[in-house]
LUMGU-928451 format. One record per residue (C-alpha): residue number from 1; x negated, y negated, z negated; residue in one letter. Coordinates in pm, 1 decimal, always signed. Layout:
<atoms>
+-----+----------+----------+----------+------+
! pos !     east !    north !       up ! code !
+-----+----------+----------+----------+------+
! NUM !        X !        Y !        Z !    A !
...
+-----+----------+----------+----------+------+
</atoms>
This chain:
<atoms>
+-----+----------+----------+----------+------+
! pos !     east !    north !       up ! code !
+-----+----------+----------+----------+------+
!   1 !  -1033.9 !   +996.0 !  +1808.8 !    M !
!   2 !  -1109.4 !   +664.4 !  +1639.6 !    K !
!   3 !  -1070.5 !   +639.5 !  +1260.9 !    I !
!   4 !  -1017.8 !   +296.1 !  +1105.0 !    I !
!   5 !  -1055.4 !   +293.5 !   +727.2 !    D !
!   6 !   -796.6 !    +45.2 !   +596.5 !    I !
!   7 !   -874.3 !    +98.2 !   +226.7 !    S !
!   8 !  -1027.6 !   -152.9 !     -9.4 !    R !
!   9 !  -1314.2 !    -40.4 !   -232.1 !    E !
!  10 !  -1179.3 !    +21.7 !   -582.2 !    L !
!  11 !  -1443.4 !   -141.6 !   -802.5 !    F !
!  12 !  -1513.4 !   -453.3 !   -595.0 !    S !
!  13 !  -1150.6 !   -544.1 !   -516.0 !    S !
!  14 !  -1007.1 !   -826.6 !   -724.1 !    P !
!  15 !   -748.4 !   -716.6 !   -977.2 !    A !
!  16 !   -395.0 !   -846.2 !   -943.0 !    Y !
!  17 !   -348.8 !  -1137.8 !  -1187.3 !    P !
!  18 !   -278.7 !   -989.5 !  -1530.0 !    G !
!  19 !   -381.7 !   -633.4 !  -1436.2 !    D !
!  20 !   -692.2 !   -474.9 !  -1590.3 !    P !
!  21 !   -998.4 !   -466.6 !  -1364.8 !    A !
!  22 !  -1127.7 !   -125.2 !  -1255.8 !    P !
!  23 !  -1460.7 !    -13.4 !  -1393.9 !    K !
!  24 !  -1701.1 !   +276.3 !  -1353.9 !    R !
!  25 !  -1897.1 !   +422.3 !  -1643.9 !    D !
!  26 !  -2213.1 !   +615.5 !  -1571.0 !    V !
!  27 !  -2231.2 !   +917.6 !  -1802.1 !    V !
!  28 !  -2538.5 !  +1096.0 !  -1664.1 !    R !
!  29 !  -2822.6 !   +982.9 !  -1439.0 !    R !
!  30 !  -3077.8 !  +1200.7 !  -1265.5 !    M !
!  31 !  -3328.5 !   +912.6 !  -1260.9 !    D !
!  32 !  -3316.4 !   +925.6 !  -1644.0 !    L !
!  33 !  -3379.5 !  +1301.2 !  -1655.9 !    G !
!  34 !  -3024.4 !  +1436.7 !  -1647.5 !    D !
!  35 !  -2953.8 !  +1743.5 !  -1433.5 !    A !
!  36 !  -2695.4 !  +1556.3 !  -1224.9 !    C !
!  37 !  -2531.0 !  +1221.2 !  -1169.0 !    N !
!  38 !  -2192.2 !  +1191.1 !  -1338.4 !    L !
!  39 !  -1955.4 !   +901.8 !  -1387.9 !    S !
!  40 !  -1603.8 !   +831.5 !  -1502.8 !    G !
!  41 !  -1376.4 !   +545.7 !  -1412.0 !    F !
!  42 !  -1083.2 !   +345.5 !  -1533.0 !    Y !
!  43 !   -839.6 !   +170.0 !  -1302.4 !    A !
!  44 !   -490.8 !    +28.6 !  -1307.7 !    C !
!  45 !   -263.3 !   +241.2 !  -1088.9 !    C !
!  46 !   -216.3 !    -73.3 !   -874.7 !    H !
!  47 !   -587.6 !   -142.0 !   -815.0 !    S !
!  48 !   -720.5 !   -200.3 !   -463.0 !    A !
!  49 !   -530.9 !     -1.8 !   -195.8 !    T !
!  50 !   -241.7 !   +175.8 !   -366.1 !    H !
!  51 !   +106.2 !   +316.6 !   -316.1 !    L !
!  52 !   +400.7 !   +190.8 !   -522.7 !    D !
!  53 !   +666.7 !   +453.0 !   -593.1 !    A !
!  54 !  +1028.6 !   +364.5 !   -681.0 !    P !
!  55 !   +955.9 !   +401.0 !  -1054.6 !    L !
!  56 !   +751.8 !    +78.1 !  -1033.5 !    H !
!  57 !  +1068.2 !   -136.4 !  -1026.2 !    F !
!  58 !  +1357.8 !   +111.4 !  -1045.9 !    I !
!  59 !  +1453.9 !   +253.6 !  -1385.7 !    E !
!  60 !  +1464.3 !   +632.5 !  -1344.3 !    G !
!  61 !  +1316.3 !   +605.8 !   -992.6 !    G !
!  62 !  +1085.7 !   +868.0 !   -846.4 !    A !
!  63 !   +726.1 !   +865.1 !   -967.7 !    S !
!  64 !   +433.6 !   +875.0 !   -726.2 !    V !
!  65 !   +392.6 !  +1251.7 !   -763.0 !    D !
!  66 !   +750.6 !  +1291.3 !   -637.0 !    R !
!  67 !   +692.3 !  +1076.7 !   -326.0 !    T !
!  68 !   +767.8 !  +1257.1 !     -0.1 !    D !
!  69 !   +421.7 !  +1271.1 !   +156.7 !    L !
!  70 !   +575.4 !  +1281.0 !   +505.3 !    R !
!  71 !   +650.2 !   +911.2 !   +455.0 !    R !
!  72 !   +276.1 !   +849.2 !   +410.1 !    C !
!  73 !   +166.1 !  +1014.2 !   +734.4 !    M !
!  74 !   +268.0 !   +959.9 !  +1094.5 !    G !
!  75 !   +318.6 !   +691.8 !  +1356.5 !    P !
!  76 !   +300.0 !   +332.8 !  +1232.5 !    C !
!  77 !   +294.4 !    -16.6 !  +1374.6 !    T !
!  78 !    +62.9 !   -296.2 !  +1261.3 !    V !
!  79 !   +238.0 !   -633.5 !  +1292.2 !    V !
!  80 !    +74.5 !   -973.1 !  +1244.2 !    E !
!  81 !   +255.9 !  -1227.3 !  +1028.6 !    A !
!  82 !   +183.2 !  -1513.7 !   +793.8 !    E !
!  83 !   +400.2 !  -1674.4 !   +531.3 !    G !
!  84 !   +739.3 !  -1542.4 !   +427.2 !    I !
!  85 !   +884.1 !  -1276.8 !   +660.2 !    V !
!  86 !  +1264.5 !  -1301.8 !   +674.9 !    T !
!  87 !  +1545.5 !  -1070.4 !   +774.3 !    G !
!  88 !  +1574.4 !  -1261.3 !  +1103.1 !    A !
!  89 !  +1206.6 !  -1178.4 !  +1170.0 !    D !
!  90 !  +1282.3 !   -809.0 !  +1115.5 !    I !
!  91 !  +1576.7 !   -830.1 !  +1357.0 !    D !
!  92 !  +1335.1 !   -960.7 !  +1623.3 !    R !
!  93 !  +1091.0 !   -667.5 !  +1594.0 !    L !
!  94 !  +1048.5 !   -486.1 !  +1926.0 !    P !
!  95 !  +1252.3 !   -164.1 !  +1957.3 !    P !
!  96 !   +931.8 !    +41.6 !  +1990.3 !    Q !
!  97 !   +822.6 !    -56.8 !  +1636.0 !    T !
!  98 !   +755.5 !   +261.5 !  +1440.5 !    E !
!  99 !   +938.1 !   +332.9 !  +1112.0 !    K !
! 100 !   +616.5 !   +287.8 !   +915.3 !    R !
! 101 !   +515.7 !    -77.4 !   +931.6 !    I !
! 102 !   +199.3 !   -248.2 !   +807.9 !    L !
! 103 !   +193.2 !   -627.5 !   +777.2 !    W !
! 104 !   -137.1 !   -790.7 !   +872.1 !    K !
! 105 !   -156.6 !  -1145.5 !   +742.2 !    G !
! 106 !   -498.1 !  -1185.3 !   +581.2 !    N !
! 107 !   -327.0 !  -1140.8 !   +244.5 !    G !
! 108 !    -84.5 !  -1424.1 !   +317.6 !    K !
! 109 !   +223.6 !  -1246.4 !   +454.7 !    A !
! 110 !   +505.5 !  -1166.2 !   +214.3 !    F !
! 111 !   +853.5 !  -1021.3 !   +249.3 !    L !
! 112 !  +1166.0 !  -1205.1 !   +148.9 !    S !
! 113 !  +1454.2 !  -1012.8 !     -1.8 !    R !
! 114 !  +1638.8 !  -1038.5 !   +331.0 !    S !
! 115 !  +1340.5 !   -886.4 !   +513.0 !    A !
! 116 !  +1325.9 !   -600.5 !   +263.4 !    A !
! 117 !  +1701.5 !   -544.7 !   +302.1 !    F !
! 118 !  +1671.7 !   -543.5 !   +683.6 !    A !
! 119 !  +1382.5 !   -293.5 !   +671.9 !    L !
! 120 !  +1579.9 !    -64.2 !   +440.3 !    A !
! 121 !  +1894.2 !    -91.6 !   +655.4 !    E !
! 122 !  +1690.6 !     -9.6 !   +967.2 !    A !
! 123 !  +1565.9 !   +314.8 !   +809.6 !    G !
! 124 !  +1198.2 !   +233.4 !   +766.5 !    F !
! 125 !   +999.5 !   +510.9 !   +595.8 !    L !
! 126 !   +709.7 !   +308.6 !   +452.1 !    L !
! 127 !   +616.4 !    -59.2 !   +430.9 !    V !
! 128 !   +256.3 !   -172.9 !   +389.9 !    G !
! 129 !    +69.0 !   -500.2 !   +357.2 !    T !
! 130 !   -281.8 !   -637.9 !   +337.3 !    D !
! 131 !   -166.4 !   -862.6 !    +52.5 !    A !
! 132 !   -189.5 !   -745.2 !   -308.7 !    Q !
! 133 !   +190.8 !   -731.7 !   -315.7 !    S !
! 134 !   +475.8 !   -722.7 !    -62.7 !    V !
! 135 !   +644.9 !   -999.7 !   -261.1 !    G !
! 136 !   +517.9 !  -1353.7 !   -290.3 !    S !
! 137 !   +409.6 !  -1474.0 !   -635.5 !    P !
! 138 !   +730.2 !  -1683.1 !   -647.4 !    E !
! 139 !   +958.2 !  -1388.2 !   -565.0 !    N !
! 140 !   +777.2 !  -1063.6 !   -625.2 !    E !
! 141 !  +1053.6 !   -853.9 !   -778.2 !    A !
! 142 !  +1332.5 !   -889.2 !   -518.8 !    A !
! 143 !  +1157.0 !   -725.3 !   -219.5 !    P !
! 144 !  +1016.7 !   -453.0 !   -445.7 !    H !
! 145 !  +1360.4 !   -371.0 !   -584.2 !    R !
! 146 !  +1521.6 !   -375.4 !   -240.4 !    E !
! 147 !  +1267.4 !   -141.1 !    -78.4 !    L !
! 148 !  +1189.2 !    +84.9 !   -374.3 !    L !
! 149 !  +1561.9 !   +107.1 !   -452.2 !    G !
! 150 !  +1606.6 !   +247.5 !   -101.2 !    A !
! 151 !  +1331.7 !   +505.2 !   -170.7 !    G !
! 152 !  +1077.7 !   +332.6 !    +56.8 !    I !
! 153 !   +722.9 !   +355.4 !    -82.3 !    P !
! 154 !   +502.9 !    +47.1 !    -58.1 !    L !
! 155 !   +141.6 !    +57.1 !    +54.7 !    L !
! 156 !    -28.4 !   -253.9 !    -85.0 !    E !
! 157 !   -380.3 !   -398.1 !    -81.8 !    G !
! 158 !   -473.9 !   -274.4 !   +265.0 !    L !
! 159 !   -775.9 !   -396.1 !   +460.7 !    D !
! 160 !   -642.8 !   -443.7 !   +812.6 !    L !
! 161 !   -932.5 !   -660.1 !   +932.9 !    S !
! 162 !  -1049.1 !   -394.1 !  +1182.4 !    A !
! 163 !   -699.6 !   -308.2 !  +1308.7 !    A !
! 164 !   -529.4 !   -514.7 !  +1574.6 !    G !
! 165 !   -153.7 !   -525.7 !  +1623.5 !    P !
! 166 !    -19.6 !   -207.0 !  +1777.9 !    G !
! 167 !    +69.7 !   +155.0 !  +1721.3 !    T !
! 168 !   -146.1 !   +402.9 !  +1529.5 !    Y !
! 169 !   -114.3 !   +720.5 !  +1326.6 !    R !
! 170 !   -131.8 !   +655.3 !   +952.0 !    L !
! 171 !   -268.1 !   +883.8 !   +681.3 !    A !
! 172 !   -229.6 !   +730.0 !   +333.8 !    A !
! 173 !   -199.6 !   +994.4 !    +64.3 !    L !
! 174 !   -176.1 !   +878.2 !   -297.8 !    P !
! 175 !   -362.6 !  +1050.2 !   -578.6 !    L !
! 176 !   -145.3 !  +1305.9 !   -755.1 !    L !
! 177 !    -77.3 !  +1118.8 !  -1079.5 !    L !
! 178 !   +209.4 !  +1290.3 !  -1261.1 !    G !
! 179 !   +474.2 !  +1049.8 !  -1385.6 !    G !
! 180 !   +293.9 !   +734.7 !  -1264.5 !    A !
! 181 !   +467.7 !   +446.0 !  -1087.6 !    E !
! 182 !   +176.2 !   +400.1 !   -843.6 !    A !
! 183 !   -155.5 !   +553.8 !   -739.1 !    A !
! 184 !   -470.5 !   +457.0 !   -552.7 !    P !
! 185 !   -480.9 !   +563.9 !   -186.9 !    V !
! 186 !   -747.9 !   +624.3 !    +76.7 !    R !
! 187 !   -569.4 !   +500.8 !   +387.0 !    A !
! 188 !   -682.8 !   +539.6 !   +747.4 !    V !
! 189 !   -543.1 !   +463.2 !  +1090.0 !    L !
! 190 !   -606.6 !   +711.2 !  +1370.9 !    L !
! 191 !   -618.4 !   +610.7 !  +1735.9 !    Q !
! 192 !   -670.1 !   +832.8 !  +2040.2 !    D !
+-----+----------+----------+----------+------+
</atoms>
């Protein structure tokens, strides 16, 4: 079995504009005579590779600790795209496209509201992207509201550089952060 790590490293990933940058604080160091190495860290819940739960854009929506983890694991399809993906683009997806979809666009593929609506109507379980957000900077809220309002978690900030288009098995479990609207994720694709 081949494992493709599709996660971005937390501390070296650029922060989304306006979000605080993650940082690591070294508390103890063996090379300075401490008995062990120990560090703490601070990060925005939306740093690097992360999962958005409905609470991110939906008042009273489910928090990340209430996300159905079955949505985060299972067959998925990686699809290449660039620019704004529309509802018409979703209608043209091949019938064998899995209900977990990851958009590979070198950080330059974004969903329109119509694309988000079409994905929700088609019963998708999870939508992911290698961009920092599923929505473009000009229209970030609409696709979030459409998908999260339908209970579809969003996997953002992926590194799909080593994954070609096709079908894989996804494992992308968020940290268990009670009451949070998002959480960092270690995401991998599995291929037989």
